[in-house]
N, C-alpha and C positions, 0 to 999 in steps of 0.2 A: 588508638588505630581498630580496635573492634566495633565502634561506632561509623567512622570513616570510610574503610574501605567497602562495606556493604553498599554505601550511599555510591561509591565511585563505581562499584561493580554494576549498581543499577542503572546509572548514568551512562556507562558505556554500551549497555544491553538496548537502552532505552536509544539511543543515538543509533545504532546498528539497525533496530527495526524499522526505525523511522527512515534512514537513509534505503532501506530495503521496500517499504512500503512505495516511497515516491518512487525509486529507480526501477526497479521491478514493476509497480504499480503502472506505469505507462507503457511498457513493451507489453505486460496484459491485456491494458485497454486497446492497443494496438490490436490485440487478437480479438478482443471480445466485438471489436469494429469491423474485422474482417470479410465478415458474412453481407454487409452492406455494400461492399462494392463489387467492382467488375474484375477481370481477370487481369487485365493490364495494371489497376489501379492495388489490385492484392500482391502484386510483386512488389512494387513501388513503395507499400507500407511493409512489406519486408524486408526490403532494404535498407530502412531506417532506421529498423531495430537490430539491423545484422550484427554490425561490429559492437554491440553492447549489452544483449539482453542477456546472453549467457554470463558475463560478470558481475551481472547485478545482482542474480540470486547470493554471491557470495556472502554477500551481507545477511542474507537469511542463515547460512550455513555459522556465520560470527554470531549471531544474536543468539541462537539455539545452543551454541557451545559453550557461549558464558554463562546461558544460564543452566547448562549441566557443569560445569567444573565450580562455578562459584555458589549456584545456590540448588544442591542438589537434591535436596528434597523437594523442595517448589517445583524441579523439575521432575520429577516422579509422578506426584498430584498432578500436575497439568498436562504431562503425555498420558498419563493412563487414563485421565477423563476426557482427554479429546483424540482418543487412540480413533476413531472412525473419521471423522474429518481430517486429521492429519492423514492418514492414509489415503483417502478421496485427493486430497491435495498434490501429494505424490504421483498418485494417478496422471492428472493435470499437468502436472509439471513435465512427467515424462514421457506424456503422448505430446505436449507441446516439442519437445527435443528433438525426438521420429519425425513426427511431422515436419520441424522445419527443413531438416537435411533431405528427406526423402522426397518431399513435394516437386523440389526441382530437378530430380532425376526420373520422376515417375513419367510414365506415357501419358499423352494430354486426355485419356480416357480415366485415367487413374488420379489426375490431378485435383478436380473438385472433391477427392474423398480424403486426400491430406489436406486440403484448403478446410474440410469441414472438421479434420481431426483437431487442427492447429487451434480452431475456434472455440471447437468444445471443450480443449483442454484447457485456453486461457479461462473460460466462463468457469469450467471447473474448480479449478484454481483460487479462480478469486471468491467464487461463492464458498469455498471450504474455510479460505480464510474469513472472511466476514462472519460466517456461523461461528467458527472458533472463536473469535473476537467476543461476539452475543454471548455465548456460553460463559466465559471467563470473565465478563464484566459480572454477569447474575451470579458469580460462585458456582457453576456447573450445575443451576437445576436442571433436572429432568423432568420436571412434570409440563403440563400444556403449556403455560406461560412463558416458563425459560424454551422449549421450544420455537413457539413462535416469533418469540423476540429473537433468538439467534436465525432464524431464518429470515425474517427481515432486516436483520444488519448484514446478512449476507446477501441480499437483495441491492440493499444501499450500497456496497462497497463494490459491486460489479459495476451500479451508475458511476460511482466515483472515479473508478481504473478507469470508465470508456471515459470520463472528462481529461484524466489525466494524458490518455491516449489520443485524444482529439486534439488538444492541445499540443501535445508534442507532433502532430503532423501538420498542425498550422505552421511550427516552424521550420519541420523539412519537408513539407511536397510544395509543389507548384502547380498551378493551372486548376484544372477542374478537379483534382485531388484535394488541392487547399481549399476550395470552396467548398466539397463536401467536408471537409474535416469541419469548417465553421459550422455548417450545420447541426454537425454532430455534435460539438461543442457547446452549441448555444441550447441545444436541446438536453443534453448531459447535465449541463450547470443547473439548471431549472430541476432537473431527477436528483442531482445529488443537492442541491439546497432543498427541498422539500424531505430528502432523506434525512439531511441534517437538523430540520427541525422537530421533525418525526420522531427522531431518535432523541433529541433533547428534551422531549415532552415525555416518551415512553420511558426513558431513563430511570428517572425519580420515583416513575410511578409502581415500578415493579421491583426497585428495591429501596427499602427504607433506610438504609443506611447512607446512600448515596442521596437521596430527599433530605436526609437531617444536615448533610455536609454542604450541600449545594445553599440550602436556603437558610440556615443557622445564622445569625448576629454574631460576629461582624464576617463571616465566611462569604455569605453573598455580594459583599464588596470586590472580595477578592478574584471572586470567578466572573464577575459582571465586564472586565473588559473582554473576555474569550467571545461573549457571543454579540457583544458591540464590535468588535474588529473583524468577526465573522460576517455580519452584515454588511459593512463598509466594503470587505472584500468582494464578498459577491455582487452588489452594487455596481461595484468598479469592472467586475468581471464581464457583468451584462452588458451595461455602456459600453465597453470595447469590443465586443462581439457584436455588437449591432453595427459599430462604427468600422470593424473590418469588413463586414457583409457590404456595407455599401460602396467599398471601393479602397480603404485604409492599406495601407500595405506598409508601414513604419513603424509599425508596433506590434509585430506579430506573436514576439516573445510574451505579449500580456495575457494572452489566455491558458498557458504554462504556467507562468511564475503565478496566476491567482489560485490555480488549480492546488498548487506545490503549498502556497499560506492557507489555504484551506485546509489540507491533509495537517498541517502542523497544528494549527489552531484545533482541529478535533483531537489531536494527539495531546496538546496541552492540557484540553479539557480530561482527556482520560485519565491523563498521568495525575490530574490535581484530585479525580473522584475515586482514583484506587489506592494512591499513597496512603501510607505507607505497606500496604498490603502487597503480597505478590501471591497470594492465595484467597478470594476476598473473603474475610471475617474468619478467617482460618489459621492464616500464616503472614506473619510480617516477614521484611526482607532481613530484619535481623534475627530472626527465628529460622530461616532456613537457607543464611548464609555458611558456607565452609568455613574451615578453623582460619582466624587472622593469618596464622603462619602461611597454610596453602593459597590464601588471598595474595599474601605478598608476593610469594613467587609467581604467581597466575599472572599480575600486572606488569613483571619486569616482562612476560611475554608478551601480554597486551599492548605495551609500550613499544616493543618491536613490532608485532602485527598490525595494529591500526593503522601507522603510519605508511607503511608500504601499500596496503589497501588502498587507503586515501591515496598517495601519489600515484597508483598505476589507474583508478578512477578518473581521476584530473587529468592527465596525460591521455586516455584513451579518447576522451569526449573531447581535450583539446584537437588530438590529431583529425579525429572525423566530423569536427562541428562544420555545419553549413548544411545546403539542402542535399538529399540523396540522390545519387543517381541511379542509374537501371540495376536492376539486380543482375548479378551477375555471378558465376561460380568457376569461371575460365581463370 
């Protein structure tokens, strides 16, 4: 039990965070792309995420909550080290929430201000999450290399979320907005691909422990399928986007599905690189875990909460699936 329960909670926390990145990632991506659209298209873009965006953030609350209750020692270290970027992320999420409601009620002269606030909040939240990830991977190094790496990961995540958002708009939009989303998706795919390649080179260079884990035999053979599959998914996505831009309309789901797969593969590589540490080179998941008796009680709560959130999520997406309609608050 002492060995198994921390693994179970680590897996639950990982699933919650991955679902957050994918689900809230696409609606952050729509916000990031908002600035490049006309006024009418901005309304359609907001309408495409309207039924989902607020509920998507539930997975972030769940992931952080699991970290707090199951790994309290790691929670204190991680959030203490990331206090400023966490605060910046919360400011961005609050700004998005306020702008989402105020933009539709604002006078015409003020509407661009709220559109800009929604865009700024989306960029700030996405960049802050990437910065936190970069800092976390390097064990919260506060030197120049650590800061530059965290900034670089922040920019890469903004591009990745833009890819998710563009793929979502290809699914939900029609006409000129769909065509524009295809152009955004194509550009974002290349930016994301370059970012993944650069991160793959930079990460082992700045982290000796990750370098050893990646390239020592037989570890190299365990890791090799991830970059190979990533390259295949990228090639398939690039080809699908070229065909869609030429007029094909039967596979609009491919760009979004490919973006999700790229994130899943990147997440798998990250999990492989970090395991078994919750705080790099300082604290394993077993060292950080709460008492087994506490974990057992919390597992009962998780067994109730997770299915309920999952069922609600599936229900909402089923009800509001299909092309989005015009935005209306009437």
